[in-house]
PDB file of N, H, CA, C and O in Angstrom:
ATOM      1  N   MET A   1     -38.213 -22.550   1.241  1.00  0.00           N
ATOM      2  CA  MET A   1     -36.780 -22.819   1.246  1.00  0.00           C
ATOM      3  C   MET A   1     -36.535 -24.169   1.919  1.00  0.00           C
ATOM      4  O   MET A   1     -37.155 -24.475   2.938  1.00  0.00           O
ATOM      5  N   VAL A   2     -35.643 -24.971   1.360  1.00  0.00           N
ATOM      6  H   VAL A   2     -35.139 -24.722   0.533  1.00  0.00           H
ATOM      7  CA  VAL A   2     -35.337 -26.291   1.920  1.00  0.00           C
ATOM      8  C   VAL A   2     -34.002 -26.204   2.650  1.00  0.00           C
ATOM      9  O   VAL A   2     -33.020 -25.692   2.112  1.00  0.00           O
ATOM     10  N   PHE A   3     -33.978 -26.707   3.875  1.00  0.00           N
ATOM     11  H   PHE A   3     -34.776 -27.122   4.312  1.00  0.00           H
ATOM     12  CA  PHE A   3     -32.760 -26.651   4.679  1.00  0.00           C
ATOM     13  C   PHE A   3     -32.123 -28.032   4.762  1.00  0.00           C
ATOM     14  O   PHE A   3     -32.818 -29.044   4.856  1.00  0.00           O
ATOM     15  N   ALA A   4     -30.822 -28.061   4.729  1.00  0.00           N
ATOM     16  H   ALA A   4     -30.258 -27.239   4.653  1.00  0.00           H
ATOM     17  CA  ALA A   4     -30.081 -29.312   4.888  1.00  0.00           C
ATOM     18  C   ALA A   4     -30.215 -29.758   6.337  1.00  0.00           C
ATOM     19  O   ALA A   4     -30.524 -28.948   7.211  1.00  0.00           O
ATOM     20  N   PRO A   5     -29.985 -31.034   6.595  1.00  0.00           N
ATOM     21  CA  PRO A   5     -30.082 -31.506   7.983  1.00  0.00           C
ATOM     22  C   PRO A   5     -29.126 -30.727   8.888  1.00  0.00           C
ATOM     23  O   PRO A   5     -27.951 -30.555   8.565  1.00  0.00           O
ATOM     24  N   GLY A   6     -29.635 -30.267  10.004  1.00  0.00           N
ATOM     25  H   GLY A   6     -30.590 -30.406  10.267  1.00  0.00           H
ATOM     26  CA  GLY A   6     -28.816 -29.512  10.948  1.00  0.00           C
ATOM     27  C   GLY A   6     -28.747 -28.033  10.648  1.00  0.00           C
ATOM     28  O   GLY A   6     -28.239 -27.265  11.465  1.00  0.00           O
ATOM     29  N   GLU A   7     -29.252 -27.606   9.483  1.00  0.00           N
ATOM     30  H   GLU A   7     -29.665 -28.230   8.819  1.00  0.00           H
ATOM     31  CA  GLU A   7     -29.226 -26.196   9.119  1.00  0.00           C
ATOM     32  C   GLU A   7     -30.502 -25.541   9.631  1.00  0.00           C
ATOM     33  O   GLU A   7     -31.593 -26.093   9.493  1.00  0.00           O
ATOM     34  N   LYS A   8     -30.356 -24.368  10.219  1.00  0.00           N
ATOM     35  H   LYS A   8     -29.469 -23.920  10.331  1.00  0.00           H
ATOM     36  CA  LYS A   8     -31.499 -23.703  10.820  1.00  0.00           C
ATOM     37  C   LYS A   8     -31.865 -22.457  10.010  1.00  0.00           C
ATOM     38  O   LYS A   8     -31.011 -21.881   9.335  1.00  0.00           O
ATOM     39  N   PRO A   9     -33.126 -22.044  10.077  1.00  0.00           N
ATOM     40  CA  PRO A   9     -33.493 -20.772   9.427  1.00  0.00           C
ATOM     41  C   PRO A   9     -32.659 -19.638  10.017  1.00  0.00           C
ATOM     42  O   PRO A   9     -32.370 -19.624  11.213  1.00  0.00           O
ATOM     43  N   GLY A  10     -32.282 -18.705   9.177  1.00  0.00           N
ATOM     44  H   GLY A  10     -32.516 -18.716   8.205  1.00  0.00           H
ATOM     45  CA  GLY A  10     -31.446 -17.601   9.648  1.00  0.00           C
ATOM     46  C   GLY A  10     -29.979 -17.821   9.320  1.00  0.00           C
ATOM     47  O   GLY A  10     -29.187 -16.880   9.363  1.00  0.00           O
ATOM     48  N   THR A  11     -29.614 -19.040   8.997  1.00  0.00           N
ATOM     49  H   THR A  11     -30.258 -19.804   8.962  1.00  0.00           H
ATOM     50  CA  THR A  11     -28.226 -19.349   8.673  1.00  0.00           C
ATOM     51  C   THR A  11     -27.803 -18.627   7.398  1.00  0.00           C
ATOM     52  O   THR A  11     -26.661 -18.185   7.273  1.00  0.00           O
ATOM     53  N   GLU A  12     -28.729 -18.514   6.460  1.00  0.00           N
ATOM     54  H   GLU A  12     -29.656 -18.874   6.561  1.00  0.00           H
ATOM     55  CA  GLU A  12     -28.418 -17.806   5.214  1.00  0.00           C
ATOM     56  C   GLU A  12     -28.087 -16.341   5.505  1.00  0.00           C
ATOM     57  O   GLU A  12     -27.186 -15.760   4.901  1.00  0.00           O
ATOM     58  N   GLN A  13     -28.825 -15.770   6.429  1.00  0.00           N
ATOM     59  H   GLN A  13     -29.557 -16.242   6.920  1.00  0.00           H
ATOM     60  CA  GLN A  13     -28.572 -14.374   6.819  1.00  0.00           C
ATOM     61  C   GLN A  13     -27.175 -14.263   7.460  1.00  0.00           C
ATOM     62  O   GLN A  13     -26.432 -13.316   7.202  1.00  0.00           O
ATOM     63  N   ASP A  14     -26.844 -15.244   8.291  1.00  0.00           N
ATOM     64  H   ASP A  14     -27.447 -16.013   8.501  1.00  0.00           H
ATOM     65  CA  ASP A  14     -25.518 -15.260   8.912  1.00  0.00           C
ATOM     66  C   ASP A  14     -24.427 -15.387   7.846  1.00  0.00           C
ATOM     67  O   ASP A  14     -23.369 -14.766   7.945  1.00  0.00           O
ATOM     68  N   GLU A  15     -24.703 -16.201   6.830  1.00  0.00           N
ATOM     69  H   GLU A  15     -25.563 -16.705   6.750  1.00  0.00           H
ATOM     70  CA  GLU A  15     -23.747 -16.396   5.739  1.00  0.00           C
ATOM     71  C   GLU A  15     -23.503 -15.079   5.005  1.00  0.00           C
ATOM     72  O   GLU A  15     -22.366 -14.747   4.670  1.00  0.00           O
ATOM     73  N   VAL A  16     -24.580 -14.336   4.760  1.00  0.00           N
ATOM     74  H   VAL A  16     -25.504 -14.606   5.032  1.00  0.00           H
ATOM     75  CA  VAL A  16     -24.453 -13.037   4.091  1.00  0.00           C
ATOM     76  C   VAL A  16     -23.623 -12.086   4.950  1.00  0.00           C
ATOM     77  O   VAL A  16     -22.780 -11.350   4.435  1.00  0.00           O
ATOM     78  N   LYS A  17     -23.863 -12.106   6.249  1.00  0.00           N
ATOM     79  H   LYS A  17     -24.547 -12.704   6.667  1.00  0.00           H
ATOM     80  CA  LYS A  17     -23.080 -11.249   7.160  1.00  0.00           C
ATOM     81  C   LYS A  17     -21.594 -11.610   7.097  1.00  0.00           C
ATOM     82  O   LYS A  17     -20.725 -10.739   7.056  1.00  0.00           O
ATOM     83  N   LEU A  18     -21.328 -12.918   7.091  1.00  0.00           N
ATOM     84  H   LEU A  18     -22.034 -13.626   7.125  1.00  0.00           H
ATOM     85  CA  LEU A  18     -19.937 -13.371   7.010  1.00  0.00           C
ATOM     86  C   LEU A  18     -19.297 -12.965   5.685  1.00  0.00           C
ATOM     87  O   LEU A  18     -18.143 -12.538   5.649  1.00  0.00           O
ATOM     88  N   GLN A  19     -20.054 -13.103   4.600  1.00  0.00           N
ATOM     89  H   GLN A  19     -20.992 -13.450   4.629  1.00  0.00           H
ATOM     90  CA  GLN A  19     -19.520 -12.712   3.295  1.00  0.00           C
ATOM     91  C   GLN A  19     -19.220 -11.213   3.257  1.00  0.00           C
ATOM     92  O   GLN A  19     -18.184 -10.795   2.741  1.00  0.00           O
ATOM     93  N   ASN A  20     -20.132 -10.411   3.805  1.00  0.00           N
ATOM     94  H   ASN A  20     -20.974 -10.751   4.224  1.00  0.00           H
ATOM     95  CA  ASN A  20     -19.912  -8.961   3.827  1.00  0.00           C
ATOM     96  C   ASN A  20     -18.714  -8.596   4.695  1.00  0.00           C
ATOM     97  O   ASN A  20     -17.925  -7.719   4.342  1.00  0.00           O
ATOM     98  N   ALA A  21     -18.582  -9.272   5.830  1.00  0.00           N
ATOM     99  H   ALA A  21     -19.223  -9.984   6.118  1.00  0.00           H
ATOM    100  CA  ALA A  21     -17.437  -9.022   6.710  1.00  0.00           C
ATOM    101  C   ALA A  21     -16.134  -9.407   6.008  1.00  0.00           C
ATOM    102  O   ALA A  21     -15.131  -8.700   6.104  1.00  0.00           O
ATOM    103  N   SER A  22     -16.166 -10.536   5.302  1.00  0.00           N
ATOM    104  H   SER A  22     -16.981 -11.110   5.224  1.00  0.00           H
ATOM    105  CA  SER A  22     -14.972 -10.978   4.564  1.00  0.00           C
ATOM    106  C   SER A  22     -14.599  -9.982   3.484  1.00  0.00           C
ATOM    107  O   SER A  22     -13.422  -9.662   3.312  1.00  0.00           O
ATOM    108  N   LYS A  23     -15.593  -9.487   2.751  1.00  0.00           N
ATOM    109  H   LYS A  23     -16.548  -9.747   2.890  1.00  0.00           H
ATOM    110  CA  LYS A  23     -15.327  -8.482   1.711  1.00  0.00           C
ATOM    111  C   LYS A  23     -14.695  -7.238   2.321  1.00  0.00           C
ATOM    112  O   LYS A  23     -13.751  -6.674   1.767  1.00  0.00           O
ATOM    113  N   GLN A  24     -15.227  -6.815   3.470  1.00  0.00           N
ATOM    114  H   GLN A  24     -15.994  -7.274   3.919  1.00  0.00           H
ATOM    115  CA  GLN A  24     -14.707  -5.616   4.144  1.00  0.00           C
ATOM    116  C   GLN A  24     -13.254  -5.839   4.564  1.00  0.00           C
ATOM    117  O   GLN A  24     -12.415  -4.953   4.399  1.00  0.00           O
ATOM    118  N   ILE A  25     -12.963  -7.008   5.100  1.00  0.00           N
ATOM    119  H   ILE A  25     -13.645  -7.727   5.234  1.00  0.00           H
ATOM    120  CA  ILE A  25     -11.594  -7.323   5.527  1.00  0.00           C
ATOM    121  C   ILE A  25     -10.642  -7.299   4.332  1.00  0.00           C
ATOM    122  O   ILE A  25      -9.547  -6.743   4.416  1.00  0.00           O
ATOM    123  N   VAL A  26     -11.059  -7.897   3.231  1.00  0.00           N
ATOM    124  H   VAL A  26     -11.949  -8.349   3.162  1.00  0.00           H
ATOM    125  CA  VAL A  26     -10.222  -7.938   2.030  1.00  0.00           C
ATOM    126  C   VAL A  26     -10.007  -6.527   1.485  1.00  0.00           C
ATOM    127  O   VAL A  26      -8.890  -6.165   1.117  1.00  0.00           O
ATOM    128  N   GLN A  27     -11.073  -5.732   1.433  1.00  0.00           N
ATOM    129  H   GLN A  27     -11.981  -6.026   1.731  1.00  0.00           H
ATOM    130  CA  GLN A  27     -10.952  -4.365   0.926  1.00  0.00           C
ATOM    131  C   GLN A  27     -10.001  -3.546   1.793  1.00  0.00           C
ATOM    132  O   GLN A  27      -9.180  -2.787   1.278  1.00  0.00           O
ATOM    133  N   THR A  28     -10.114  -3.703   3.108  1.00  0.00           N
ATOM    134  H   THR A  28     -10.781  -4.319   3.527  1.00  0.00           H
ATOM    135  CA  THR A  28      -9.236  -2.979   4.029  1.00  0.00           C
ATOM    136  C   THR A  28      -7.782  -3.412   3.849  1.00  0.00           C
ATOM    137  O   THR A  28      -6.876  -2.579   3.852  1.00  0.00           O
ATOM    138  N   ALA A  29      -7.566  -4.711   3.692  1.00  0.00           N
ATOM    139  H   ALA A  29      -8.302  -5.388   3.689  1.00  0.00           H
ATOM    140  CA  ALA A  29      -6.206  -5.230   3.508  1.00  0.00           C
ATOM    141  C   ALA A  29      -5.599  -4.702   2.209  1.00  0.00           C
ATOM    142  O   ALA A  29      -4.431  -4.315   2.177  1.00  0.00           O
ATOM    143  N   ILE A  30      -6.396  -4.689   1.140  1.00  0.00           N
ATOM    144  H   ILE A  30      -7.345  -5.004   1.166  1.00  0.00           H
ATOM    145  CA  ILE A  30      -5.898  -4.187  -0.145  1.00  0.00           C
ATOM    146  C   ILE A  30      -5.580  -2.703  -0.037  1.00  0.00           C
ATOM    147  O   ILE A  30      -4.539  -2.255  -0.516  1.00  0.00           O
ATOM    148  N   LEU A  31      -6.464  -1.943   0.585  1.00  0.00           N
ATOM    149  H   LEU A  31      -7.310  -2.308   0.974  1.00  0.00           H
ATOM    150  CA  LEU A  31      -6.242  -0.504   0.746  1.00  0.00           C
ATOM    151  C   LEU A  31      -4.959  -0.233   1.518  1.00  0.00           C
ATOM    152  O   LEU A  31      -4.165   0.625   1.131  1.00  0.00           O
ATOM    153  N   ARG A  32      -4.758  -0.963   2.606  1.00  0.00           N
ATOM    154  H   ARG A  32      -5.403  -1.660   2.920  1.00  0.00           H
ATOM    155  CA  ARG A  32      -3.533  -0.782   3.408  1.00  0.00           C
ATOM    156  C   ARG A  32      -2.287  -1.136   2.605  1.00  0.00           C
ATOM    157  O   ARG A  32      -1.271  -0.447   2.688  1.00  0.00           O
ATOM    158  N   ALA A  33      -2.369  -2.203   1.835  1.00  0.00           N
ATOM    159  H   ALA A  33      -3.195  -2.764   1.767  1.00  0.00           H
ATOM    160  CA  ALA A  33      -1.219  -2.618   1.022  1.00  0.00           C
ATOM    161  C   ALA A  33      -0.888  -1.564  -0.022  1.00  0.00           C
ATOM    162  O   ALA A  33       0.281  -1.244  -0.241  1.00  0.00           O
ATOM    163  N   VAL A  34      -1.915  -1.025  -0.666  1.00  0.00           N
ATOM    164  H   VAL A  34      -2.864  -1.285  -0.488  1.00  0.00           H
ATOM    165  CA  VAL A  34      -1.694   0.018  -1.676  1.00  0.00           C
ATOM    166  C   VAL A  34      -1.083   1.257  -1.031  1.00  0.00           C
ATOM    167  O   VAL A  34      -0.157   1.855  -1.578  1.00  0.00           O
ATOM    168  N   GLN A  35      -1.603   1.638   0.129  1.00  0.00           N
ATOM    169  H   GLN A  35      -2.355   1.152   0.573  1.00  0.00           H
ATOM    170  CA  GLN A  35      -1.059   2.809   0.832  1.00  0.00           C
ATOM    171  C   GLN A  35       0.396   2.581   1.222  1.00  0.00           C
ATOM    172  O   GLN A  35       1.216   3.493   1.116  1.00  0.00           O
ATOM    173  N   GLN A  36       0.719   1.382   1.667  1.00  0.00           N
ATOM    174  H   GLN A  36       0.053   0.641   1.753  1.00  0.00           H
ATOM    175  CA  GLN A  36       2.092   1.077   2.072  1.00  0.00           C
ATOM    176  C   GLN A  36       3.038   1.136   0.878  1.00  0.00           C
ATOM    177  O   GLN A  36       4.122   1.713   0.969  1.00  0.00           O
ATOM    178  N   VAL A  37       2.631   0.544  -0.232  1.00  0.00           N
ATOM    179  H   VAL A  37       1.750   0.076  -0.305  1.00  0.00           H
ATOM    180  CA  VAL A  37       3.470   0.566  -1.435  1.00  0.00           C
ATOM    181  C   VAL A  37       3.662   2.002  -1.904  1.00  0.00           C
ATOM    182  O   VAL A  37       4.765   2.389  -2.291  1.00  0.00           O
ATOM    183  N   SER A  38       2.595   2.791  -1.870  1.00  0.00           N
ATOM    184  H   SER A  38       1.699   2.476  -1.555  1.00  0.00           H
ATOM    185  CA  SER A  38       2.666   4.190  -2.279  1.00  0.00           C
ATOM    186  C   SER A  38       3.632   4.965  -1.383  1.00  0.00           C
ATOM    187  O   SER A  38       4.454   5.748  -1.860  1.00  0.00           O
ATOM    188  N   GLN A  39       3.515   4.730  -0.078  1.00  0.00           N
ATOM    189  H   GLN A  39       2.847   4.094   0.309  1.00  0.00           H
ATOM    190  CA  GLN A  39       4.385   5.419   0.879  1.00  0.00           C
ATOM    191  C   GLN A  39       5.848   5.021   0.665  1.00  0.00           C
ATOM    192  O   GLN A  39       6.730   5.879   0.683  1.00  0.00           O
ATOM    193  N   GLU A  40       6.106   3.742   0.466  1.00  0.00           N
ATOM    194  H   GLU A  40       5.389   3.045   0.451  1.00  0.00           H
ATOM    195  CA  GLU A  40       7.475   3.273   0.234  1.00  0.00           C
ATOM    196  C   GLU A  40       8.027   3.852  -1.060  1.00  0.00           C
ATOM    197  O   GLU A  40       9.206   4.198  -1.137  1.00  0.00           O
ATOM    198  N   SER A  41       7.193   3.954  -2.057  1.00  0.00           N
ATOM    199  H   SER A  41       6.236   3.673  -1.995  1.00  0.00           H
ATOM    200  CA  SER A  41       7.608   4.514  -3.340  1.00  0.00           C
ATOM    201  C   SER A  41       7.988   5.990  -3.178  1.00  0.00           C
ATOM    202  O   SER A  41       8.986   6.447  -3.735  1.00  0.00           O
ATOM    203  N   GLN A  42       7.179   6.728  -2.409  1.00  0.00           N
ATOM    204  H   GLN A  42       6.369   6.357  -1.956  1.00  0.00           H
ATOM    205  CA  GLN A  42       7.473   8.140  -2.182  1.00  0.00           C
ATOM    206  C   GLN A  42       8.777   8.306  -1.413  1.00  0.00           C
ATOM    207  O   GLN A  42       9.573   9.194  -1.718  1.00  0.00           O
ATOM    208  N   GLN A  43       8.997   7.450  -0.412  1.00  0.00           N
ATOM    209  H   GLN A  43       8.350   6.729  -0.164  1.00  0.00           H
ATOM    210  CA  GLN A  43      10.235   7.532   0.365  1.00  0.00           C
ATOM    211  C   GLN A  43      11.439   7.218  -0.519  1.00  0.00           C
ATOM    212  O   GLN A  43      12.479   7.867  -0.410  1.00  0.00           O
ATOM    213  N   LYS A  44      11.299   6.237  -1.379  1.00  0.00           N
ATOM    214  H   LYS A  44      10.454   5.709  -1.467  1.00  0.00           H
ATOM    215  CA  LYS A  44      12.390   5.869  -2.286  1.00  0.00           C
ATOM    216  C   LYS A  44      12.683   7.034  -3.230  1.00  0.00           C
ATOM    217  O   LYS A  44      13.841   7.340  -3.515  1.00  0.00           O
ATOM    218  N   GLU A  45      11.618   7.680  -3.710  1.00  0.00           N
ATOM    219  H   GLU A  45      10.677   7.431  -3.478  1.00  0.00           H
ATOM    220  CA  GLU A  45      11.780   8.816  -4.622  1.00  0.00           C
ATOM    221  C   GLU A  45      12.494   9.966  -3.916  1.00  0.00           C
ATOM    222  O   GLU A  45      13.347  10.626  -4.509  1.00  0.00           O
ATOM    223  N   LYS A  46      12.148  10.204  -2.652  1.00  0.00           N
ATOM    224  H   LYS A  46      11.456   9.668  -2.170  1.00  0.00           H
ATOM    225  CA  LYS A  46      12.812  11.269  -1.889  1.00  0.00           C
ATOM    226  C   LYS A  46      14.298  10.963  -1.730  1.00  0.00           C
ATOM    227  O   LYS A  46      15.146  11.844  -1.870  1.00  0.00           O
ATOM    228  N   ARG A  47      14.602   9.683  -1.432  1.00  0.00           N
ATOM    229  H   ARG A  47      13.914   8.967  -1.318  1.00  0.00           H
ATOM    230  CA  ARG A  47      16.020   9.309  -1.276  1.00  0.00           C
ATOM    231  C   ARG A  47      16.758   9.491  -2.597  1.00  0.00           C
ATOM    232  O   ARG A  47      17.889   9.977  -2.615  1.00  0.00           O
ATOM    233  N   THR A  48      16.131   9.107  -3.688  1.00  0.00           N
ATOM    234  H   THR A  48      15.212   8.711  -3.673  1.00  0.00           H
ATOM    235  CA  THR A  48      16.754   9.244  -5.002  1.00  0.00           C
ATOM    236  C   THR A  48      16.986  10.712  -5.326  1.00  0.00           C
ATOM    237  O   THR A  48      18.050  11.088  -5.818  1.00  0.00           O
ATOM    238  N   ASN A  49      15.977  11.543  -5.045  1.00  0.00           N
ATOM    239  H   ASN A  49      15.113  11.238  -4.646  1.00  0.00           H
ATOM    240  CA  ASN A  49      16.101  12.975  -5.327  1.00  0.00           C
ATOM    241  C   ASN A  49      17.185  13.614  -4.469  1.00  0.00           C
ATOM    242  O   ASN A  49      17.962  14.425  -4.973  1.00  0.00           O
ATOM    243  N   SER A  50      17.257  13.269  -3.189  1.00  0.00           N
ATOM    244  H   SER A  50      16.626  12.610  -2.779  1.00  0.00           H
ATOM    245  CA  SER A  50      18.276  13.872  -2.334  1.00  0.00           C
ATOM    246  C   SER A  50      19.661  13.372  -2.742  1.00  0.00           C
ATOM    247  O   SER A  50      20.633  14.125  -2.686  1.00  0.00           O
ATOM    248  N   SER A  51      19.753  12.117  -3.149  1.00  0.00           N
ATOM    249  H   SER A  51      18.963  11.506  -3.194  1.00  0.00           H
ATOM    250  CA  SER A  51      21.027  11.574  -3.610  1.00  0.00           C
ATOM    251  C   SER A  51      21.471  12.287  -4.885  1.00  0.00           C
ATOM    252  O   SER A  51      22.646  12.623  -5.038  1.00  0.00           O
ATOM    253  N   THR A  52      20.533  12.515  -5.793  1.00  0.00           N
ATOM    254  H   THR A  52      19.579  12.243  -5.669  1.00  0.00           H
ATOM    255  CA  THR A  52      20.839  13.227  -7.038  1.00  0.00           C
ATOM    256  C   THR A  52      21.268  14.648  -6.729  1.00  0.00           C
ATOM    257  O   THR A  52      22.207  15.157  -7.342  1.00  0.00           O
ATOM    258  N   SER A  53      20.593  15.299  -5.782  1.00  0.00           N
ATOM    259  H   SER A  53      19.830  14.885  -5.284  1.00  0.00           H
ATOM    260  CA  SER A  53      20.953  16.665  -5.399  1.00  0.00           C
ATOM    261  C   SER A  53      22.364  16.710  -4.837  1.00  0.00           C
ATOM    262  O   SER A  53      23.142  17.610  -5.153  1.00  0.00           O
ATOM    263  N   LEU A  54      22.684  15.736  -4.003  1.00  0.00           N
ATOM    264  H   LEU A  54      22.052  15.005  -3.746  1.00  0.00           H
ATOM    265  CA  LEU A  54      24.034  15.688  -3.440  1.00  0.00           C
ATOM    266  C   LEU A  54      25.068  15.496  -4.545  1.00  0.00           C
ATOM    267  O   LEU A  54      26.119  16.136  -4.536  1.00  0.00           O
ATOM    268  N   GLN A  55      24.771  14.623  -5.487  1.00  0.00           N
ATOM    269  H   GLN A  55      23.916  14.103  -5.494  1.00  0.00           H
ATOM    270  CA  GLN A  55      25.702  14.393  -6.588  1.00  0.00           C
ATOM    271  C   GLN A  55      25.869  15.652  -7.419  1.00  0.00           C
ATOM    272  O   GLN A  55      26.981  15.980  -7.833  1.00  0.00           O
ATOM    273  N   LEU A  56      24.775  16.360  -7.667  1.00  0.00           N
ATOM    274  H   LEU A  56      23.872  16.093  -7.331  1.00  0.00           H
ATOM    275  CA  LEU A  56      24.855  17.607  -8.432  1.00  0.00           C
ATOM    276  C   LEU A  56      25.683  18.650  -7.686  1.00  0.00           C
ATOM    277  O   LEU A  56      26.521  19.332  -8.275  1.00  0.00           O
ATOM    278  N   GLU A  57      25.432  18.765  -6.366  1.00  0.00           N
ATOM    279  H   GLU A  57      24.750  18.211  -5.887  1.00  0.00           H
ATOM    280  CA  GLU A  57      26.187  19.727  -5.564  1.00  0.00           C
ATOM    281  C   GLU A  57      27.675  19.375  -5.567  1.00  0.00           C
ATOM    282  O   GLU A  57      28.520  20.262  -5.685  1.00  0.00           O
ATOM    283  N   ARG A  58      27.990  18.118  -5.441  1.00  0.00           N
ATOM    284  H   ARG A  58      27.304  17.397  -5.345  1.00  0.00           H
ATOM    285  CA  ARG A  58      29.396  17.696  -5.473  1.00  0.00           C
ATOM    286  C   ARG A  58      30.012  18.022  -6.830  1.00  0.00           C
ATOM    287  O   ARG A  58      31.160  18.457  -6.915  1.00  0.00           O
ATOM    288  N   GLY A  59      29.236  17.806  -7.884  1.00  0.00           N
ATOM    289  H   GLY A  59      28.303  17.453  -7.814  1.00  0.00           H
ATOM    290  CA  GLY A  59      29.717  18.122  -9.229  1.00  0.00           C
ATOM    291  C   GLY A  59      29.988  19.608  -9.367  1.00  0.00           C
ATOM    292  O   GLY A  59      30.988  19.986  -9.979  1.00  0.00           O
ATOM    293  N   LYS A  60      29.139  20.464  -8.824  1.00  0.00           N
ATOM    294  H   LYS A  60      28.327  20.157  -8.328  1.00  0.00           H
ATOM    295  CA  LYS A  60      29.332  21.912  -8.899  1.00  0.00           C
ATOM    296  C   LYS A  60      30.586  22.308  -8.132  1.00  0.00           C
ATOM    297  O   LYS A  60      31.373  23.139  -8.585  1.00  0.00           O
ATOM    298  N   LEU A  61      30.758  21.692  -6.950  1.00  0.00           N
ATOM    299  H   LEU A  61      30.118  21.018  -6.582  1.00  0.00           H
ATOM    300  CA  LEU A  61      31.940  22.005  -6.158  1.00  0.00           C
ATOM    301  C   LEU A  61      33.202  21.611  -6.908  1.00  0.00           C
ATOM    302  O   LEU A  61      34.181  22.358  -6.925  1.00  0.00           O
ATOM    303  N   THR A  62      33.178  20.447  -7.522  1.00  0.00           N
ATOM    304  H   THR A  62      32.383  19.840  -7.507  1.00  0.00           H
ATOM    305  CA  THR A  62      34.337  19.967  -8.276  1.00  0.00           C
ATOM    306  C   THR A  62      34.638  20.924  -9.423  1.00  0.00           C
ATOM    307  O   THR A  62      35.800  21.245  -9.670  1.00  0.00           O
ATOM    308  N   LYS A  63      33.620  21.374 -10.114  1.00  0.00           N
ATOM    309  H   LYS A  63      32.676  21.113  -9.913  1.00  0.00           H
ATOM    310  CA  LYS A  63      33.807  22.285 -11.251  1.00  0.00           C
ATOM    311  C   LYS A  63      34.361  23.618 -10.787  1.00  0.00           C
ATOM    312  O   LYS A  63      35.206  24.208 -11.460  1.00  0.00           O
ATOM    313  N   LYS A  64      33.883  24.108  -9.621  1.00  0.00           N
ATOM    314  H   LYS A  64      33.196  23.628  -9.075  1.00  0.00           H
ATOM    315  CA  LYS A  64      34.378  25.377  -9.096  1.00  0.00           C
ATOM    316  C   LYS A  64      35.875  25.268  -8.795  1.00  0.00           C
ATOM    317  O   LYS A  64      36.639  26.181  -9.109  1.00  0.00           O
ATOM    318  N   HIS A  65      36.289  24.171  -8.197  1.00  0.00           N
ATOM    319  H   HIS A  65      35.668  23.429  -7.942  1.00  0.00           H
ATOM    320  CA  HIS A  65      37.692  23.978  -7.875  1.00  0.00           C
ATOM    321  C   HIS A  65      38.546  23.859  -9.126  1.00  0.00           C
ATOM    322  O   HIS A  65      39.687  24.319  -9.161  1.00  0.00           O
ATOM    323  N   GLU A  66      37.983  23.240 -10.145  1.00  0.00           N
ATOM    324  H   GLU A  66      37.056  22.866 -10.116  1.00  0.00           H
ATOM    325  CA  GLU A  66      38.732  23.068 -11.399  1.00  0.00           C
ATOM    326  C   GLU A  66      38.936  24.413 -12.078  1.00  0.00           C
ATOM    327  O   GLU A  66      39.954  24.604 -12.743  1.00  0.00           O
ATOM    328  N   LYS A  67      38.013  25.348 -11.936  1.00  0.00           N
ATOM    329  H   LYS A  67      37.186  25.194 -11.395  1.00  0.00           H
ATOM    330  CA  LYS A  67      38.141  26.660 -12.581  1.00  0.00           C
ATOM    331  C   LYS A  67      39.278  27.469 -11.990  1.00  0.00           C
ATOM    332  O   LYS A  67      39.900  28.269 -12.690  1.00  0.00           O
ATOM    333  N   LYS A  68      39.555  27.272 -10.708  1.00  0.00           N
ATOM    334  H   LYS A  68      39.050  26.623 -10.140  1.00  0.00           H
ATOM    335  CA  LYS A  68      40.594  28.062 -10.027  1.00  0.00           C
ATOM    336  C   LYS A  68      41.941  27.718 -10.512  1.00  0.00           C
ATOM    337  O   LYS A  68      42.928  28.287 -10.046  1.00  0.00           O
TER     338      LYS A  68
END
């Protein structure tokens, strides 16, 4: 193996370690982002469902009053 001036044996191994660490950091960041988006989506869905339920309940109440 030929080394550039100032480059020492073992540097390639260090480079591989850095690349693996970088991959791990990126994978962790992507996983966290996906989990966050998923969680926000679920919360939004819950709000939409509860809002729809409230609207339905209000509609039922209105209909009951109209029947009287």
